[in-house]
N, C-alpha and C positions, 0 to 999 in steps of 0.2 A: 692327289683324286686314289677312293680309294675302287679298287678294277675283283670286281664278281666275276671268280672263277670259272670256269664251263663244268659243265659235271656228267658225270657218265649216266645214259639215259637209259631207261627198261618202257618200255611198252607192252603193254599185255595183251595178248588177242586169246586164239585159239591154240589148237596144241602146234604147230608149222612153227616154228625157228629158227628165224636169223638171226645171226652174227653179225653187227655193221662196226669195221674198224677204219677210221677216221689215219688220215697221211703224217710226215714227216712236218713240223712245227703247224701241227694246224690240233683239230679239237674235236670234240662231239658232235659239234655245230657242220662240221665237213657234212656229216651225214641224217641230221634233225630229219631235214624234211621229207628226206627218204625213207627213212624210219615211222614217223608221222603216216605217210602213203601208202606201207606197207601193213603198217597194223589198222589203218581204213577197210584194209579186204583179204584181214583176216590171219595178220601171219606177227607172234611175237616178236619184237625187237630190240635187241641188247646191243648197247656201245657202250662199251670200255674206253674211262681215259686214261692216255698213258700218265705215266708217269713224269711229273715236269713239264707235262706241257700244258695253258695255262696258266705255270708257276713264273717269278719272275727269271730274267734271265740267267744267274747265278744257277737257279736250283736246277735249271733247262740242264744243262750243260756239264752235271754233275752224275745225270742220267746215261742210260745209254741205250742200245739195239737190245741187251740183251732183257733189261729192266722192260724195254716194253714188250716184248716178245713173250715174258711171261705175262704180260700182259692181259693179250689177245689169247691165251691159251688157257689164263685163270676168265675170260669171260665167254669162253665156249664151254669149263669147267662149273660154271657158274648155272647155266642155261641147263648140260645137264643133268646137276644136283637141284633144277627147280623141274624135273618130270619130263622133259624135252627127248624125246626117243630121236627126232631127226631132226637136224639143226643144217641149216645151206650158211655159206662164211660168204661175207659181198665184201671190200675192201678198196677203197680209192688213192691212189696213193702208194703209201709204205704199206698203207692199212690192203691195197689189191695185195702186193709183195707177203704180208703179212697169209689172206685169205689163200695164197695157192701152197704158202708150204705147211701151214692147216691142214689142206685137202692131199699134201705128197704125206703126209704124217700120221691121221686120223681119221676115222669116220664121216665125212660131212654127206649132207646130203645135196648136195650141187655146191657150188665153187663162181662166184661173181667177180671179174679182174676190169678195176676203172683205170686206165691211167698209170698199171704199174709198172715200178723199174725194173727187171729182172735180168739190167747189162751194166756193166760198175760204170759208175757215178764219179765222175771226177770230184776230187778231195776239194774242190777251191770251189765249184759248185753245189755242194754238201757247209762249205763253212759259209757263203756267204746267205744263205737260207739261214744258218743262226744267226749271222748279222743284221739278218734282212729282221727274223722273230723278236729281238733282240731291241732292236730301235722301235717296231710296233707297239712291246710292249712297254717301252720308255714313253710316247706318244700317248699310250691311255692315259698314263700317269699325267699326266696334263705337264709334261717335264718342256721348258722352250730347246726351241731348235738347238742354240750356242749349250744348252746344259747335255742336252744328246749326243753331242758330237765331243760335246767333252768325256763320258761315262763310255760313248759307242768305244771309244777310244783305249780307253783303260782296258775295259769289255775284251779287245781285241789280243792280249797279250795272255789274255789266257788260254793255259791248254785247254784243245778240245779233240781229246786223243782216242774219244769211246769215236769219233767218225769216219778211223779206218775202219774200226771193226762192223761201220754200218755197210761201210761201203760192199767188208766180205759176206756179211747178208745178205745183201743184194743179188752179187756174185752167184752165193751159194745154192739161192733157191730157183738161181737160171739152171742152174748146172745141176738141180732135181727136178726138171717137169712131167720126165719123162713116167714118174711117180703119177703124178695125180691121171686119177681112171673116173672119179665122180664126174657128172653134169657137169660144164662148163660154160660160159656165157661172156666174152671177153666185150667190152667196151674201151673206146678208145676217142678222143677228140682231135680229129685232122688239124688244129691249129698250135699241138700241144707243140715239144721240143722233139726234134728228131729222136734223141735216144727213145723215149717214152713211147714213138709210135713202130721204132725196129721194135722193141719190147714185148710189145702187144703180136707182132705179128709169130715172132719166135713163140710164145706162149701158146697160139692158137696150131702152128707149125707143131709142136713138140708134143703138147702134153696129150696123151691116151684117149680122152675123154669121149663119153658114148653118150647123149650126143652133145656138141659142141658147138658154140657160133662164135661170131664176131660181129660188129657194127661198127663204123665209122660215124663221126658225128663232124658233121662242117663243119658246123659254127662256133662247136667247144671248143677251149682249149685243152688245162690242165684237171683244175677243180672241177669237173662233170656238172657232178653234185648240186653247183653255185651257181654255172655257167648260164649262157641263154637255154640250151636247151634240157633244162634240166625236166623239165616237164615229161616230157619224150619218156627220158632218160625214165624216171621213176615207172612209169606204167611200160614200158617193156622190160624193165627189171620184171616188173609186176608179172607180166603174160611170161618172162620167162619160168617164172616162178611158178604159178601155175599150171602152167603143162608139165609137169613132173608127175611121177603117179607117188603120191603121198599117202604112207598111213588113216586112217581114220580111224581117230580115237574119236569114237560117239556119247560118251562119259563126258569125256574135259572139253566139244564142242557143248553139249549141250548147257552142263554146266556157265559155258562162259554165255551162253547164251543168253541167260539168267536175267 
């Protein structure tokens, strides 16, 4: 069976721009519906697809966090090159970690962090995420359980050294939270793993952002953009972005209204 790979997303609206960043082993589908909701409310949204994500597992493990981080930075640069002077960054899971890192290094309008890890992840947990990714991919290929089991056995023999680098990137981001001063909105699922909940509390406590807010979602797990409370989450993010003082580029707005 041929798998249709996910693609980068670009939803045009007016002169307010939001960079959307997906999670580790996820894809732009993590943020597609959020992007559509924001577009309907006047925000141009761009979501890059990290290298190796959506590709076959052997290609995936050839990539690493530095590749994915460069994709996130390139996404910001693309919006800037399109003439957007004010860019908010929003991400879920690893995308939230990247959003926080961008906010610590670049000028962003605001940062939205959803279930972002900033405490060091156990390497075995990261490893299991990759194996799960490989298993899902092979199921989509239409392979039998027996064939998948045999291929996964061979797959797990391959080195995944980049996971140590990912562990370090997450930890480094958590140690640099005080560099963040842009307005911030931290969203966290109450049903998520303890590490993410502790990360959300640390993010909110440590960032110097003004204003900043945190909200917990009682019926949500990890990828909250696809969970039971997703519609409320989309609207909460929209209201947060609307509360900011954006520059009004009348000429750009009028052009997009035509």
